[in-house]
BASEGU-220770 format. One record per residue (C-alpha): residue in three letters; z, y, x. Coordinates in pm, whole numbers. Last residue first. Layout:
<rs>
<r bakol="Ala" Z="Z" Y="Y" X="X"/>
...
</rs>
This chain:
<rs>
<r bakol="Asp" Z="-6831" Y="-250" X="-2069"/>
<r bakol="Glu" Z="-6477" Y="-204" X="-1939"/>
<r bakol="Ile" Z="-6412" Y="103" X="-1733"/>
<r bakol="Ser" Z="-6428" Y="176" X="-1365"/>
<r bakol="Val" Z="-6386" Y="502" X="-1178"/>
<r bakol="Phe" Z="-6015" Y="556" X="-1241"/>
<r bakol="Glu" Z="-5927" Y="190" X="-1201"/>
<r bakol="Pro" Z="-6046" Y="203" X="-839"/>
<r bakol="Thr" Z="-5773" Y="458" X="-766"/>
<r bakol="Arg" Z="-5798" Y="814" X="-644"/>
<r bakol="Met" Z="-5666" Y="987" X="-952"/>
<r bakol="Lys" Z="-5290" Y="972" X="-972"/>
<r bakol="Glu" Z="-5236" Y="948" X="-601"/>
<r bakol="Ala" Z="-4861" Y="933" X="-568"/>
<r bakol="Asn" Z="-4606" Y="1210" X="-520"/>
<r bakol="Asp" Z="-4418" Y="1108" X="-832"/>
<r bakol="Glu" Z="-4145" Y="909" X="-653"/>
<r bakol="Ala" Z="-4103" Y="1189" X="-397"/>
<r bakol="Pro" Z="-4047" Y="1455" X="-663"/>
<r bakol="Leu" Z="-4345" Y="1693" X="-673"/>
<r bakol="Ile" Z="-4236" Y="2048" X="-594"/>
<r bakol="Asp" Z="-4532" Y="2163" X="-386"/>
<r bakol="Leu" Z="-4597" Y="2462" X="-612"/>
<r bakol="Ile" Z="-4964" Y="2363" X="-645"/>
<r bakol="Glu" Z="-4885" Y="1994" X="-678"/>
<r bakol="Lys" Z="-4612" Y="2068" X="-933"/>
<r bakol="Thr" Z="-4862" Y="2280" X="-1123"/>
<r bakol="Leu" Z="-5116" Y="1996" X="-1127"/>
<r bakol="Phe" Z="-4859" Y="1749" X="-1263"/>
<r bakol="Asp" Z="-4750" Y="1992" X="-1534"/>
<r bakol="Ile" Z="-5110" Y="2075" X="-1619"/>
<r bakol="Asp" Z="-5182" Y="1706" X="-1676"/>
<r bakol="Glu" Z="-4873" Y="1637" X="-1889"/>
<r bakol="Lys" Z="-4922" Y="1953" X="-2092"/>
<r bakol="Ala" Z="-5282" Y="1861" X="-2175"/>
<r bakol="Ser" Z="-5182" Y="1502" X="-2252"/>
<r bakol="Ser" Z="-4945" Y="1631" X="-2519"/>
<r bakol="Pro" Z="-4572" Y="1656" X="-2588"/>
<r bakol="Lys" Z="-4451" Y="1907" X="-2852"/>
<r bakol="Ile" Z="-4259" Y="2186" X="-2680"/>
<r bakol="Ser" Z="-4470" Y="2468" X="-2823"/>
<r bakol="Asp" Z="-4572" Y="2782" X="-2636"/>
<r bakol="Phe" Z="-4657" Y="2550" X="-2348"/>
<r bakol="Ile" Z="-5027" Y="2526" X="-2437"/>
<r bakol="Ser" Z="-5033" Y="2901" X="-2383"/>
<r bakol="Glu" Z="-5092" Y="3153" X="-2660"/>
<r bakol="Cys" Z="-5344" Y="3426" X="-2731"/>
<r bakol="Asn" Z="-5453" Y="3238" X="-3047"/>
<r bakol="Ala" Z="-5801" Y="3158" X="-2915"/>
<r bakol="Cys" Z="-5642" Y="3060" X="-2583"/>
<r bakol="Ser" Z="-5413" Y="2811" X="-2758"/>
<r bakol="Asn" Z="-5698" Y="2648" X="-2951"/>
<r bakol="Ala" Z="-5928" Y="2625" X="-2651"/>
<r bakol="Phe" Z="-5664" Y="2457" X="-2433"/>
<r bakol="Asp" Z="-5534" Y="2230" X="-2712"/>
<r bakol="Gln" Z="-5884" Y="2083" X="-2759"/>
<r bakol="Asn" Z="-5819" Y="1835" X="-2479"/>
<r bakol="Gln" Z="-6048" Y="1683" X="-2218"/>
<r bakol="Arg" Z="-5829" Y="1540" X="-1944"/>
<r bakol="Ile" Z="-5720" Y="1741" X="-1643"/>
<r bakol="Tyr" Z="-5710" Y="1564" X="-1307"/>
<r bakol="Thr" Z="-5435" Y="1491" X="-1058"/>
<r bakol="Asn" Z="-5439" Y="1412" X="-690"/>
<r bakol="Phe" Z="-5617" Y="1739" X="-617"/>
<r bakol="Leu" Z="-5952" Y="1679" X="-455"/>
<r bakol="Ser" Z="-6035" Y="1829" X="-117"/>
<r bakol="Glu" Z="-6037" Y="1502" X="78"/>
<r bakol="Arg" Z="-6288" Y="1351" X="-162"/>
<r bakol="Tyr" Z="-6499" Y="1667" X="-160"/>
<r bakol="Phe" Z="-6534" Y="1659" X="219"/>
<r bakol="Glu" Z="-6602" Y="1283" X="233"/>
<r bakol="Asn" Z="-6861" Y="1288" X="-45"/>
<r bakol="Glu" Z="-6865" Y="953" X="-226"/>
<r bakol="Leu" Z="-6548" Y="1050" X="-412"/>
<r bakol="Leu" Z="-6716" Y="1351" X="-567"/>
<r bakol="Arg" Z="-7017" Y="1145" X="-672"/>
<r bakol="Ser" Z="-6794" Y="882" X="-833"/>
<r bakol="Ile" Z="-6596" Y="1152" X="-1011"/>
<r bakol="Met" Z="-6915" Y="1289" X="-1163"/>
<r bakol="Asn" Z="-7057" Y="953" X="-1261"/>
<r bakol="Arg" Z="-6741" Y="855" X="-1445"/>
<r bakol="Ser" Z="-6721" Y="1186" X="-1628"/>
<r bakol="Leu" Z="-7086" Y="1177" X="-1732"/>
<r bakol="Met" Z="-7067" Y="809" X="-1835"/>
<r bakol="Thr" Z="-6818" Y="901" X="-2103"/>
<r bakol="Arg" Z="-6507" Y="720" X="-2223"/>
<r bakol="Gly" Z="-6300" Y="840" X="-1926"/>
<r bakol="Asp" Z="-6317" Y="1198" X="-2051"/>
<r bakol="Phe" Z="-6233" Y="1456" X="-1784"/>
<r bakol="Lys" Z="-6232" Y="1819" X="-1897"/>
<r bakol="Asn" Z="-6130" Y="1945" X="-1551"/>
<r bakol="Phe" Z="-6154" Y="1783" X="-1205"/>
<r bakol="Ile" Z="-5960" Y="2013" X="-971"/>
<r bakol="Ile" Z="-6105" Y="2078" X="-627"/>
<r bakol="Lys" Z="-5908" Y="2237" X="-343"/>
<r bakol="Met" Z="-6079" Y="2456" X="-85"/>
<r bakol="Pro" Z="-5914" Y="2563" X="240"/>
<r bakol="Val" Z="-5986" Y="2917" X="366"/>
<r bakol="Ser" Z="-6076" Y="2916" X="736"/>
<r bakol="Arg" Z="-6060" Y="3261" X="888"/>
<r bakol="Gly" Z="-6269" Y="3370" X="1184"/>
<r bakol="Tyr" Z="-6414" Y="3662" X="990"/>
<r bakol="Lys" Z="-6787" Y="3604" X="1022"/>
<r bakol="Glu" Z="-6804" Y="3231" X="1090"/>
<r bakol="Lys" Z="-6514" Y="3144" X="857"/>
<r bakol="Ile" Z="-6656" Y="3355" X="577"/>
<r bakol="Ser" Z="-6993" Y="3186" X="618"/>
<r bakol="Ser" Z="-6824" Y="2846" X="587"/>
<r bakol="Leu" Z="-6646" Y="2964" X="270"/>
<r bakol="Gly" Z="-6980" Y="3066" X="124"/>
<r bakol="Asn" Z="-7139" Y="2734" X="214"/>
<r bakol="Gln" Z="-6858" Y="2546" X="39"/>
<r bakol="Leu" Z="-6892" Y="2772" X="-265"/>
<r bakol="Leu" Z="-7266" Y="2710" X="-280"/>
<r bakol="Lys" Z="-7209" Y="2336" X="-246"/>
<r bakol="Leu" Z="-6946" Y="2342" X="-520"/>
<r bakol="Gly" Z="-7182" Y="2528" X="-753"/>
<r bakol="Ser" Z="-7453" Y="2271" X="-688"/>
<r bakol="Leu" Z="-7202" Y="1996" X="-765"/>
<r bakol="Cys" Z="-7101" Y="2183" X="-1079"/>
<r bakol="Gln" Z="-7464" Y="2174" X="-1193"/>
<r bakol="Ala" Z="-7430" Y="1798" X="-1240"/>
<r bakol="Asp" Z="-7181" Y="1856" X="-1522"/>
<r bakol="Pro" Z="-6867" Y="1651" X="-1588"/>
<r bakol="Thr" Z="-6640" Y="1948" X="-1506"/>
<r bakol="Val" Z="-6538" Y="2118" X="-1183"/>
<r bakol="Pro" Z="-6258" Y="2365" X="-1111"/>
<r bakol="Ala" Z="-6264" Y="2510" X="-758"/>
<r bakol="Ile" Z="-5926" Y="2627" X="-629"/>
<r bakol="Val" Z="-5947" Y="2845" X="-319"/>
<r bakol="Tyr" Z="-5641" Y="2838" X="-95"/>
<r bakol="Asp" Z="-5426" Y="3083" X="100"/>
<r bakol="Ala" Z="-5605" Y="3368" X="-71"/>
<r bakol="Ala" Z="-5706" Y="3721" X="27"/>
<r bakol="Leu" Z="-6023" Y="3599" X="200"/>
<r bakol="Ala" Z="-6119" Y="3406" X="-113"/>
<r bakol="Ala" Z="-6075" Y="3719" X="-325"/>
<r bakol="Ser" Z="-6294" Y="3913" X="-82"/>
<r bakol="Ala" Z="-6567" Y="3651" X="-120"/>
<r bakol="Val" Z="-6544" Y="3688" X="-498"/>
<r bakol="Ser" Z="-6576" Y="4067" X="-472"/>
<r bakol="Arg" Z="-6859" Y="4050" X="-222"/>
<r bakol="Gly" Z="-7073" Y="3821" X="-430"/>
<r bakol="Leu" Z="-7124" Y="3474" X="-569"/>
<r bakol="Ser" Z="-7071" Y="3409" X="-936"/>
<r bakol="Pro" Z="-6846" Y="3260" X="-1202"/>
<r bakol="Pro" Z="-6613" Y="3565" X="-1218"/>
<r bakol="Cys" Z="-6276" Y="3532" X="-1042"/>
<r bakol="Asp" Z="-5923" Y="3466" X="-1170"/>
<r bakol="Ile" Z="-5681" Y="3535" X="-884"/>
<r bakol="Leu" Z="-5349" Y="3348" X="-907"/>
<r bakol="Ile" Z="-5038" Y="3468" X="-721"/>
<r bakol="Leu" Z="-4736" Y="3240" X="-697"/>
<r bakol="Asp" Z="-4380" Y="3303" X="-577"/>
<r bakol="Tyr" Z="-4402" Y="3676" X="-636"/>
<r bakol="Phe" Z="-4221" Y="3985" X="-502"/>
<r bakol="Asp" Z="-4305" Y="3911" X="-137"/>
<r bakol="Lys" Z="-4676" Y="3923" X="-216"/>
<r bakol="Val" Z="-4662" Y="4280" X="-348"/>
<r bakol="Lys" Z="-4797" Y="4478" X="-52"/>
<r bakol="Asp" Z="-4994" Y="4177" X="75"/>
<r bakol="Ile" Z="-5198" Y="4184" X="-246"/>
<r bakol="His" Z="-5321" Y="4536" X="-172"/>
<r bakol="Thr" Z="-5434" Y="4470" X="184"/>
<r bakol="Lys" Z="-5575" Y="4131" X="85"/>
<r bakol="Tyr" Z="-5798" Y="4273" X="-185"/>
<r bakol="Val" Z="-6057" Y="4471" X="14"/>
<r bakol="Gln" Z="-5926" Y="4370" X="360"/>
<r bakol="Asp" Z="-6125" Y="4060" X="455"/>
<r bakol="Leu" Z="-6431" Y="4195" X="277"/>
<r bakol="Arg" Z="-6434" Y="4509" X="487"/>
<r bakol="Leu" Z="-6548" Y="4799" X="268"/>
<r bakol="Ser" Z="-6892" Y="4942" X="333"/>
<r bakol="Glu" Z="-6842" Y="5204" X="58"/>
<r bakol="Val" Z="-7177" Y="5120" X="-98"/>
<r bakol="Met" Z="-7120" Y="4743" X="-62"/>
<r bakol="Ile" Z="-6766" Y="4732" X="-199"/>
<r bakol="His" Z="-6867" Y="4964" X="-483"/>
<r bakol="Asp" Z="-7168" Y="4751" X="-571"/>
<r bakol="Asp" Z="-6962" Y="4431" X="-577"/>
<r bakol="Leu" Z="-6688" Y="4587" X="-793"/>
<r bakol="Ile" Z="-6940" Y="4731" X="-1040"/>
<r bakol="Ala" Z="-6870" Y="4478" X="-1318"/>
<r bakol="Asn" Z="-6502" Y="4574" X="-1292"/>
<r bakol="Asp" Z="-6572" Y="4844" X="-1551"/>
<r bakol="Ile" Z="-6603" Y="4567" X="-1815"/>
<r bakol="Arg" Z="-6226" Y="4522" X="-1827"/>
<r bakol="Ser" Z="-5958" Y="4358" X="-1615"/>
<r bakol="Pro" Z="-5581" Y="4325" X="-1610"/>
<r bakol="Val" Z="-5344" Y="4293" X="-1311"/>
<r bakol="Leu" Z="-5095" Y="4062" X="-1474"/>
<r bakol="His" Z="-4726" Y="3971" X="-1464"/>
<r bakol="Ile" Z="-4558" Y="3644" X="-1563"/>
<r bakol="Gly" Z="-4187" Y="3559" X="-1533"/>
<r bakol="Asp" Z="-4078" Y="3693" X="-1871"/>
<r bakol="Thr" Z="-4395" Y="3782" X="-2056"/>
<r bakol="Val" Z="-4718" Y="3969" X="-1993"/>
<r bakol="Asn" Z="-4576" Y="4256" X="-1788"/>
<r bakol="Val" Z="-4835" Y="4491" X="-1644"/>
<r bakol="Ile" Z="-4947" Y="4547" X="-1285"/>
<r bakol="Thr" Z="-5197" Y="4830" X="-1235"/>
<r bakol="Lys" Z="-4937" Y="5061" X="-1083"/>
<r bakol="Glu" Z="-4878" Y="4826" X="-788"/>
<r bakol="Phe" Z="-5242" Y="4864" X="-687"/>
<r bakol="Lys" Z="-5207" Y="5238" X="-646"/>
<r bakol="Ile" Z="-5436" Y="5452" X="-859"/>
<r bakol="Asn" Z="-5760" Y="5650" X="-839"/>
<r bakol="Gly" Z="-5849" Y="5535" X="-490"/>
<r bakol="Lys" Z="-6188" Y="5400" X="-592"/>
<r bakol="Leu" Z="-6071" Y="5051" X="-491"/>
<r bakol="Val" Z="-5767" Y="5081" X="-720"/>
<r bakol="Asp" Z="-5972" Y="5202" X="-1016"/>
<r bakol="Ile" Z="-6210" Y="4909" X="-962"/>
<r bakol="Met" Z="-5911" Y="4675" X="-985"/>
<r bakol="Val" Z="-5797" Y="4783" X="-1330"/>
<r bakol="Pro" Z="-5617" Y="5080" X="-1486"/>
<r bakol="Leu" Z="-5525" Y="5041" X="-1854"/>
<r bakol="Glu" Z="-5680" Y="5229" X="-2148"/>
<r bakol="Asp" Z="-5921" Y="4961" X="-2263"/>
<r bakol="Ser" Z="-5697" Y="4682" X="-2129"/>
<r bakol="Lys" Z="-5551" Y="4536" X="-2447"/>
<r bakol="Ile" Z="-5336" Y="4245" X="-2326"/>
<r bakol="Gly" Z="-5311" Y="3937" X="-2547"/>
<r bakol="Phe" Z="-5285" Y="3698" X="-2252"/>
<r bakol="His" Z="-5614" Y="3549" X="-2371"/>
<r bakol="Asn" Z="-5771" Y="3896" X="-2351"/>
<r bakol="Thr" Z="-5662" Y="3952" X="-1990"/>
<r bakol="Leu" Z="-5778" Y="3603" X="-1895"/>
<r bakol="Asn" Z="-6113" Y="3659" X="-2063"/>
<r bakol="Ala" Z="-6167" Y="3995" X="-1893"/>
<r bakol="Gln" Z="-6547" Y="3961" X="-1896"/>
<r bakol="Gln" Z="-6546" Y="4182" X="-1585"/>
<r bakol="Asp" Z="-6376" Y="3901" X="-1393"/>
<r bakol="Ile" Z="-6125" Y="4050" X="-1149"/>
<r bakol="Asp" Z="-5814" Y="3926" X="-1331"/>
<r bakol="Ile" Z="-5509" Y="3906" X="-1105"/>
<r bakol="Cys" Z="-5225" Y="3682" X="-1224"/>
<r bakol="Leu" Z="-4878" Y="3736" X="-1078"/>
<r bakol="Val" Z="-4618" Y="3463" X="-1117"/>
<r bakol="Lys" Z="-4243" Y="3448" X="-1062"/>
<r bakol="Ala" Z="-4158" Y="3082" X="-1029"/>
<r bakol="Gly" Z="-3863" Y="2944" X="-1228"/>
<r bakol="Tyr" Z="-4009" Y="2605" X="-1312"/>
<r bakol="Leu" Z="-4105" Y="2756" X="-1648"/>
<r bakol="Ser" Z="-4299" Y="3030" X="-1469"/>
<r bakol="Ala" Z="-4510" Y="2762" X="-1301"/>
<r bakol="Arg" Z="-4596" Y="2617" X="-1642"/>
<r bakol="Ala" Z="-4720" Y="2946" X="-1782"/>
<r bakol="Ala" Z="-4914" Y="3044" X="-1470"/>
<r bakol="Ile" Z="-5077" Y="2700" X="-1452"/>
<r bakol="Ser" Z="-5181" Y="2727" X="-1818"/>
<r bakol="Leu" Z="-5325" Y="3078" X="-1784"/>
<r bakol="Thr" Z="-5522" Y="2991" X="-1471"/>
<r bakol="Leu" Z="-5644" Y="2664" X="-1621"/>
<r bakol="Ala" Z="-5764" Y="2839" X="-1937"/>
<r bakol="Thr" Z="-5943" Y="3094" X="-1719"/>
<r bakol="Lys" Z="-6123" Y="2835" X="-1506"/>
<r bakol="Gly" Z="-6231" Y="2618" X="-1797"/>
<r bakol="Val" Z="-6555" Y="2505" X="-1632"/>
<r bakol="Gly" Z="-6778" Y="2705" X="-1867"/>
<r bakol="Gly" Z="-6944" Y="2915" X="-1599"/>
<r bakol="Lys" Z="-7058" Y="2792" X="-1261"/>
<r bakol="Val" Z="-7051" Y="2948" X="-914"/>
<r bakol="Ile" Z="-6690" Y="2845" X="-853"/>
<r bakol="Gln" Z="-6364" Y="3037" X="-832"/>
<r bakol="Leu" Z="-5989" Y="3021" X="-875"/>
<r bakol="Ser" Z="-5823" Y="3215" X="-593"/>
<r bakol="Phe" Z="-5478" Y="3092" X="-498"/>
<r bakol="Val" Z="-5207" Y="3297" X="-325"/>
<r bakol="Lys" Z="-4891" Y="3125" X="-206"/>
<r bakol="Lys" Z="-4520" Y="3193" X="-156"/>
<r bakol="Asp" Z="-4345" Y="2874" X="-48"/>
<r bakol="Phe" Z="-4109" Y="2811" X="-336"/>
<r bakol="Asn" Z="-3733" Y="2769" X="-361"/>
<r bakol="Leu" Z="-3607" Y="2591" X="-671"/>
<r bakol="Glu" Z="-3289" Y="2668" X="-865"/>
<r bakol="Phe" Z="-3406" Y="2438" X="-1148"/>
<r bakol="Leu" Z="-3141" Y="2541" X="-1400"/>
<r bakol="Asn" Z="-3122" Y="2908" X="-1310"/>
<r bakol="Lys" Z="-3500" Y="2941" X="-1320"/>
<r bakol="Ser" Z="-3498" Y="2756" X="-1653"/>
<r bakol="Ser" Z="-3278" Y="3029" X="-1802"/>
<r bakol="Ser" Z="-3497" Y="3319" X="-1691"/>
<r bakol="His" Z="-3828" Y="3146" X="-1762"/>
<r bakol="Thr" Z="-3763" Y="3003" X="-2108"/>
<r bakol="Phe" Z="-3546" Y="2712" X="-2221"/>
<r bakol="Tyr" Z="-3569" Y="2454" X="-2497"/>
<r bakol="Val" Z="-3341" Y="2262" X="-2730"/>
<r bakol="Lys" Z="-3498" Y="2043" X="-2998"/>
<r bakol="Asn" Z="-3335" Y="2018" X="-3343"/>
<r bakol="Gly" Z="-3596" Y="2236" X="-3513"/>
<r bakol="Thr" Z="-3703" Y="2479" X="-3244"/>
<r bakol="Lys" Z="-3394" Y="2570" X="-3049"/>
<r bakol="Glu" Z="-3280" Y="2814" X="-2783"/>
<r bakol="Gln" Z="-3008" Y="2762" X="-2526"/>
<r bakol="Lys" Z="-2910" Y="3079" X="-2339"/>
<r bakol="Leu" Z="-2745" Y="3011" X="-2008"/>
<r bakol="Gln" Z="-2370" Y="3031" X="-1958"/>
<r bakol="Lys" Z="-2396" Y="2854" X="-1621"/>
<r bakol="Leu" Z="-2146" Y="2590" X="-1740"/>
<r bakol="Lys" Z="-2335" Y="2574" X="-2069"/>
<r bakol="Ser" Z="-2667" Y="2517" X="-1890"/>
<r bakol="Lys" Z="-2516" Y="2242" X="-1677"/>
<r bakol="Lys" Z="-2380" Y="2065" X="-1985"/>
<r bakol="Leu" Z="-2717" Y="2086" X="-2157"/>
<r bakol="Ile" Z="-2886" Y="1942" X="-1848"/>
<r bakol="Ala" Z="-2635" Y="1656" X="-1823"/>
<r bakol="Gln" Z="-2670" Y="1584" X="-2195"/>
<r bakol="Asn" Z="-3045" Y="1550" X="-2156"/>
<r bakol="Thr" Z="-2978" Y="1273" X="-1907"/>
<r bakol="Val" Z="-3070" Y="1277" X="-1538"/>
<r bakol="Asn" Z="-3387" Y="1206" X="-1343"/>
<r bakol="Phe" Z="-3409" Y="1565" X="-1215"/>
<r bakol="Phe" Z="-3764" Y="1621" X="-1339"/>
<r bakol="Leu" Z="-3708" Y="1402" X="-1646"/>
<r bakol="Ser" Z="-3398" Y="1606" X="-1738"/>
<r bakol="Ile" Z="-3605" Y="1924" X="-1723"/>
<r bakol="Asp" Z="-3882" Y="1782" X="-1940"/>
<r bakol="Ser" Z="-3630" Y="1647" X="-2193"/>
<r bakol="Thr" Z="-3451" Y="1982" X="-2218"/>
<r bakol="Ser" Z="-3780" Y="2129" X="-2326"/>
<r bakol="Ile" Z="-3975" Y="2399" X="-2147"/>
<r bakol="Lys" Z="-4107" Y="2705" X="-2329"/>
<r bakol="Pro" Z="-4389" Y="2953" X="-2273"/>
<r bakol="Ser" Z="-4417" Y="3260" X="-2500"/>
<r bakol="Ile" Z="-4770" Y="3400" X="-2490"/>
<r bakol="Met" Z="-4853" Y="3723" X="-2669"/>
</rs>
């Protein structure tokens, strides 16, 4: 089971104050200070009272027609970090492989999932389970493989399939993340229509460009049929500046005007921490040891939550240095 933590140093860096100032504030608020070694850290409930942030409630659907892009690891990591800024997060797993559910350490064999909701067997709110303080989950299992068929047979409106249910609980969460299967179909289209934004993770793989094009076309079709434009944001994942593949991929993205304007300002560097933490049903934030993975996810999460301090709201990626390396 994941147990995200945020260090005193991370909080003091956010506010540009000393560690002592954060510790003093936590004592005045009578917040629980926990330690690992000689390092003080906080979890969701205490960090929420330290940050005291207000969030614009948003729904993001993570999807692209390409497997192996790290979509589930990103979803889990963003959820963990957002919760440490005090956000209340709901993750919705509609991928029949249930990787997100499994990585959260949730056994879903006996739990209701989305297909049970669409069949009318249970209310959506009853599918939500607690993962950890600040993070809830609508789990998945193999039964969700028939979501597309059910939506088609029952002639369900794609713009209402998930949106109607999500709208019922939206006010209870600051951030809702939908983890979709790597495919096209009615279920994935419905997830896009329920979202404020679609996040498309891409990796240094030429097939990702084909997946992006298919996603772009799908969102255009949605706009034509339902009159709703769903913005797409692209996150470059598994970037390795030492490789020609990464450099070529970012160059091709920047050459395309639509993709260039859709890119997040940050990018996620290749790091084994993501795979290791998922394999252990942990998040990369279960420890407070600094790493490039945590730094990148932190920046991305602040972009998503729109809480970037003014001095940090700079373009981290779109610089000439990013696409050039020494021979």
